[in-house]
C-alpha positions in Angstrom: -0.3 0.0 0.2 1.1 3.5 -1.0 0.2 6.9 0.2 -2.2 8.1 3.2 -3.8 5.1 3.2 -1.4 2.8 4.3 -0.6 5.2 6.9 -4.3 5.4 7.9 -4.2 1.5 7.8 -1.4 1.4 10.4 -2.5 4.0 12.2 -5.3 1.5 13.1 -2.9 -1.0 14.3 -1.8 0.0 17.8 0.0 -2.5 20.1 -2.2 -3.9 23.1 -5.1 -6.2 23.7 -7.0 -8.2 20.4 -9.0 -6.3 18.4 -12.1 -8.0 19.3 -14.1 -6.1 22.0 -14.0 -7.0 25.8 -17.5 -8.7 26.5 -16.7 -9.0 30.0 -16.4 -5.4 30.0 -19.7 -4.8 28.8 -21.0 -7.3 30.8 -19.3 -5.8 34.1 -21.2 -2.2 33.0 -24.6 -3.6 33.0 -24.1 -5.7 36.1 -23.5 -2.1 37.8 -26.4 -0.9 36.3 -28.7 -3.7 37.6 -27.0 -3.3 41.2 -28.0 0.4 41.3 -31.5 -0.3 40.0 -32.0 -2.7 42.8 -30.7 -0.2 45.5 -33.0 2.4 44.9 -34.5 2.8 48.4 -38.1 3.7 48.8 -40.5 3.2 46.1 -41.6 0.0 44.2 -38.4 -1.6 45.3 -38.3 -0.7 49.0 -42.3 -2.1 48.8 -41.6 -5.1 47.2 -38.3 -5.7 49.8 -41.0 -4.7 52.6 -43.7 -7.0 51.8 -41.3 -10.2 51.5 -40.3 -9.1 55.1 -43.9 -9.4 56.4 -43.7 -13.1 55.0 -44.9 -13.1 51.6 -41.4 -14.4 51.0 -42.4 -18.1 50.2 -44.9 -17.3 47.7 -42.5 -14.9 46.1 -39.6 -17.5 46.2 -42.2 -20.3 45.0 -43.1 -18.0 41.6 -39.6 -17.1 41.0 -38.9 -20.8 41.1 -41.8 -21.6 39.1 -40.8 -18.8 36.8 -37.1 -20.2 36.0 -38.2 -23.8 35.7 -40.8 -22.7 32.9 -38.0 -20.4 31.4 -35.3 -23.3 31.5 -38.0 -25.7 29.3 -38.2 -22.9 26.4 -36.0 -23.2 23.3 -33.4 -20.4 23.0 -34.9 -17.9 20.8 -31.7 -16.7 18.8 -32.0 -12.8 17.3 -31.7 -12.9 13.8 -29.9 -11.5 11.6 -26.9 -12.0 13.8 -25.1 -8.7 14.1 -22.0 -7.7 12.4 -18.9 -7.6 15.1 -17.1 -4.5 15.6 -13.3 -4.5 16.6 -11.5 -1.6 18.7 -8.6 -1.8 16.0 -7.6 -3.1 12.8 -4.7 -5.6 13.2 -1.8 -5.7 11.2 -2.1 -8.0 8.1 -0.3 -11.5 8.3 2.9 -11.6 5.9 1.2 -15.1 4.6 -1.3 -12.9 2.8 -0.5 -11.6 0.2 -2.5 -9.6 -2.8 -2.5 -10.3 -6.4 -3.4 -6.5 -6.9 -2.0 -4.3 -4.8 -4.8 -2.5 -2.4 -5.2 1.2 -3.2 -2.1 1.9 -4.8 -2.7 5.7 -5.2 -4.5 6.0 -1.8 -4.1 9.6 -0.2 -5.4 11.4 3.3 -8.7 12.7 3.3 -8.8 16.3 2.7 -10.2 18.9 5.3 -12.5 21.0 2.8 -13.4 24.7 3.6 -16.7 24.5 6.1 -18.6 26.6 3.2 -17.3 24.7 0.0 -20.1 23.1 -2.1 -19.2 19.2 -2.7 -20.8 17.4 -5.5 -21.8 14.0 -4.6 -21.7 11.1 -7.3 -22.7 7.4 -7.5 -20.1 5.3 -8.9 -21.0 1.7 -10.5 -18.8 -0.2 -12.6 -18.6 -4.3 -13.5 -16.1 -6.0 -10.8 -12.4 -6.5 -12.5 -13.6 -4.3 -15.3 -9.7 -3.8 -15.7 -9.2 -7.4 -16.6 -12.6 -8.6 -18.0 -14.0 -5.4 -19.5 -18.0 -5.6 -19.3 -18.1 -9.3 -18.7 -19.3 -9.6 -15.2 -21.4 -6.3 -15.7 -23.8 -8.9 -18.3 -24.2 -10.8 -14.9 -24.6 -7.6 -12.6 -21.8 -8.5 -10.8 -21.1 -4.7 -10.2 -18.5 -3.0 -7.9 -19.9 0.5 -5.9 -18.1 3.6 -4.9 -18.7 7.1 -4.3 -17.3 10.3 -6.1 -16.8 14.0 -4.5 -16.1 17.2 -6.1 -14.9 20.5 -4.6 -16.6 23.2 -6.4 -14.0 25.9 -5.0 -11.0 23.8 -5.9 -11.9 21.7 -9.0 -10.2 18.6 -7.6 -12.5 15.3 -7.3 -11.9 12.2 -5.5 -12.8 8.9 -5.3 -13.7 6.6 -2.3 -14.6 2.8 -2.1 -14.3 0.0 0.5 -13.1 -3.6 -1.1 -11.0 -6.5 -0.1 -7.1 -6.3 1.0 -6.5 -9.6 -0.4 -9.4 -10.2 -3.2 -12.4 -11.5 -3.0 -11.8 -15.5 -3.1 -9.4 -14.7 0.1 -12.3 -13.0 1.9 -15.0 -16.0 1.4 -12.9 -19.1 1.5 -9.6 -20.1 3.5 -6.1 -21.6 3.2 -5.8 -24.9 4.7 -2.1 -24.9 5.8 -0.7 -28.2 6.4 1.3 -26.7 9.7 -1.9 -25.5 11.2 -4.8 -27.3 12.4 -7.7 -24.6 11.8 -8.3 -23.1 8.3 -6.3 -19.7 7.7 -8.0 -16.8 6.9 -7.0 -13.6 4.7 -9.9 -11.6 5.1 -10.0 -7.9 5.6 -11.7 -5.2 3.8 -11.1 -1.7 4.0 -11.6 2.0 2.6 -9.7 3.6 0.1 -9.6 7.1 -1.0 -7.6 8.6 -3.6 -7.7 12.1 -5.8 -9.0 11.8 -9.0 -12.3 10.2 -11.0 -11.4 7.6 -13.6 -14.4 8.9 -15.7 -14.1 6.3 -18.8 -14.1 3.5 -16.0 -17.3 4.2 -14.4 -19.3 5.8 -17.4 -18.2 3.2 -20.1 -20.1 0.3 -18.6 -21.4 1.6 -15.2 -22.8 4.5 -14.0 -21.4 8.3 -12.8 -24.1 10.5 -11.7 -24.6 13.3 -9.2 -26.7 12.4 -6.1 -26.8 15.3 -3.7 -24.4 18.5 -2.9 -22.9 18.8 0.5 -21.4 21.5 2.0 -17.8 21.1 3.1 -18.4 21.1 7.0 -20.8 18.5 6.2 -17.9 16.5 4.3 -15.5 17.0 7.1 -17.8 15.3 9.5 -18.2 12.7 7.1 -14.9 12.1 6.7 -14.3 11.7 10.7 -17.3 8.7 10.4 -15.7 7.2 7.7 -12.1 6.7 9.9 -14.1 5.3 12.8 -16.0 2.8 10.5 -12.8 1.8 8.7 -11.2 1.0 12.1 -13.8 -1.1 13.7 -15.4 -3.1 10.5 -12.2 -4.9 9.5 -13.6 -7.7 7.9 -15.4 -8.7 4.3 -18.4 -10.9 4.3 -19.4 -11.7 0.4 -23.0 -13.8 1.5 -26.4 -12.4 2.4 -28.0 -15.5 4.1 -31.9 -16.0 4.2 -34.5 -18.6 4.3 -35.7 -18.0 1.2 -36.0 -15.6 -1.8 -39.8 -14.5 -1.0 -40.0 -11.1 0.4 -39.8 -10.4 4.1 -38.1 -14.1 4.6 -35.9 -14.4 7.3 -32.3 -12.8 7.0 -29.8 -15.0 9.2 -26.7 -12.9 8.3 -25.9 -9.6 6.2 -22.9 -9.3 3.8 -20.5 -6.4 4.7 -19.1 -5.6 1.3 -18.3 -2.6 -0.9 -22.2 -1.7 -1.6 -23.1 -1.8 2.2 -20.1 0.8 2.6 -21.6 3.2 0.2 -25.1 2.4 1.5 -24.1 3.2 5.2 -22.0 6.5 4.1 -25.3 7.8 2.2 -27.1 7.0 5.6 -24.5 9.1 7.4 -24.6 11.9 4.7 -28.6 11.9 5.2 -28.2 12.2 8.8 -26.0 15.4 8.6 -28.7 16.7 6.5 -27.7 15.5 2.9 -30.5 15.9 0.4 -30.5 13.5 -1.8 -31.8 13.2 -5.6 -35.0 10.8 -6.6 -32.9 8.6 -9.0 -32.9 4.8 -9.1 -30.0 2.9 -7.3 -29.5 -0.8 -7.7 -27.0 -2.9 -6.1 -25.3 -6.6 -6.6 -26.2 -8.9 -3.9 -25.3 -12.7 -3.8 -27.8 -14.8 -1.5 -27.4 -18.3 0.1 -30.7 -19.8 1.1 -30.6 -22.2 4.0 -32.7 -23.4 7.1 -32.3 -21.9 10.3 -28.2 -22.0 10.9 -26.5 -24.2 13.7 -23.9 -22.2 15.7 -20.8 -24.5 15.8 -17.9 -22.8 17.8 -15.3 -20.7 17.5 -11.5 -21.8 16.0 -10.6 -22.9 19.9 -13.8 -24.9 20.2 -13.4 -26.4 17.1 -9.9 -27.1 16.3 -8.2 -26.8 19.7 -6.4 -29.4 21.6 -10.1 -30.2 23.3 -11.8 -29.3 20.3 -14.1 -31.7 18.0 -12.2 -33.6 15.7 -14.8 -35.2 13.8 -16.6 -31.4 13.2 -12.8 -30.1 12.1 -12.2 -32.6 9.5 -15.9 -32.1 8.1 -15.5 -28.4 8.1 -11.8 -28.6 6.4 -13.1 -31.5 4.0 -16.0 -28.9 3.0 -13.3 -26.0 2.4 -11.0 -28.1 0.5 -12.1 -28.0 -2.7 -12.3 -24.1 -2.5 -8.7 -23.6 -2.6 -6.8 -21.6 -4.9 -4.3 -22.2 -7.8 -6.0 -25.2 -8.7 -5.3 -27.0 -12.7 -8.1 -26.9 -15.0 -8.8 -31.2 -13.9 -8.6 -30.1 -10.4 -11.0 -27.1 -10.9 -13.4 -29.7 -12.4 -13.3 -32.1 -9.6 -13.5 -29.4 -7.2 -16.7 -28.3 -8.8 -18.2 -31.9 -8.5 -17.4 -31.7 -5.0 -18.7 -28.5 -4.3 -22.1 -29.7 -6.5 -21.9 -32.8 -4.2 -21.8 -30.9 -1.1 -24.3 -27.8 -1.3 -26.6 -29.1 -3.7 -27.0 -33.1 -3.0 -26.1 -33.1 0.6 -27.3 -29.2 1.1 -24.4 -28.5 3.5 -22.3 -25.1 3.8 -20.1 -24.1 6.4 -20.2 -20.2 6.9 -17.5 -18.6 9.0 -18.7 -15.3 10.5 -17.9 -12.7 13.3 -14.9 -15.4 13.7 -17.1 -18.2 14.6 -18.3 -21.2 12.3 -21.8 -21.9 11.6 -23.7 -24.9 9.8 -26.4 -24.0 7.1 -28.6 -26.4 5.8 -29.3 -25.7 2.3 -32.6 -24.9 0.5 -33.3 -24.3 -3.1 -32.5 -22.4 -5.2 -29.4 -22.6 -3.1 -27.8 -19.5 -4.5 -28.8 -16.4 -6.3 -27.1 -13.2 -7.5 -29.6 -10.4 -7.7 -29.8 -6.7 -8.9 -32.0 -4.6 -6.7 -33.2 -1.3 -6.0 -32.2 -0.1 -2.9 -33.9 3.6 -2.6 -31.3 6.5 -1.9 -31.8 7.7 1.9 -34.4 11.0 3.2 -32.8 13.8 4.3 -32.9 14.0 8.0 -34.8 17.1 8.6 -33.9 18.1 12.0 -30.5 18.7 11.4 -29.3 21.8 9.3 -25.8 23.3 8.2 -25.3 22.3 4.8 
């Protein structure tokens, strides 16, 4: 990486504890709040305690015990979709992970705009890997999304996008390294900001259209949010996983990709007061369809010294056909194995939030859509554009 983006990523990697948030700390805070709520003195809490002191305690204890017994017999209701996990900082990439195409080669820091500058905001979309395959993936509506900005005071324009550090395959499937028990993941995604907009790239087979106008002050606030979003949302997720293609079907897991970054940024700009134009905006989504997923565990619980060796072997066998750098013959054999696992046996192992899940696959198994997601409405309570 070069330019400001490289420095940006390094700044997100301070020494210290692991990047995942300390759940014990959050739990401790909740316990303190509960303790404070239980010692409110007079009022409802005080009357409850007085009632127990006057001989009602046996009845209350009996009711409490009955409630616990009833609750214990109820099935655990998990909340769907599973929230994407945020982290406290971005870890340095492992040297084993190498990108075929350098991430953000011309990256630069996000500039500070004059507060009264007028900034034009552009929707940018082009076929994935257009630089290599032209419009081939565009015919399948497999598109990459980004955002453009133009300062009317300086005439300079900029591109901002979010994508994989080590290409899509590494973010979707792991490496099976002989010296390691567990699958090894090269999965990070990050924001890239650089000066200039390649008009031909976006216009020829895609979209370059203005969607909003904001002030320099709003742009600067957005830039601060982008930095925070980039530091805490560190990994890429290819799939959106749902119960069926039907409208309103249960969503088990949401994707986290280039289009989701664009949508989050639009939403933030709307919160800051940006007024978007009324134009149609479509995005690529890749769906997997399954019954309710089953939680399996994390790397330690499955692949560690006391892990589930049978499950560990099943997961590695599932991922083996997806390994990179295959010959033509190996590729065709791998396709047959993938078809057998996913379509015939209806099995898929998902790695999400650094945890493994089993997906009981359902027809139609996988689908690529190009569907409209409207631009957000302006937050009328915020002014200052």
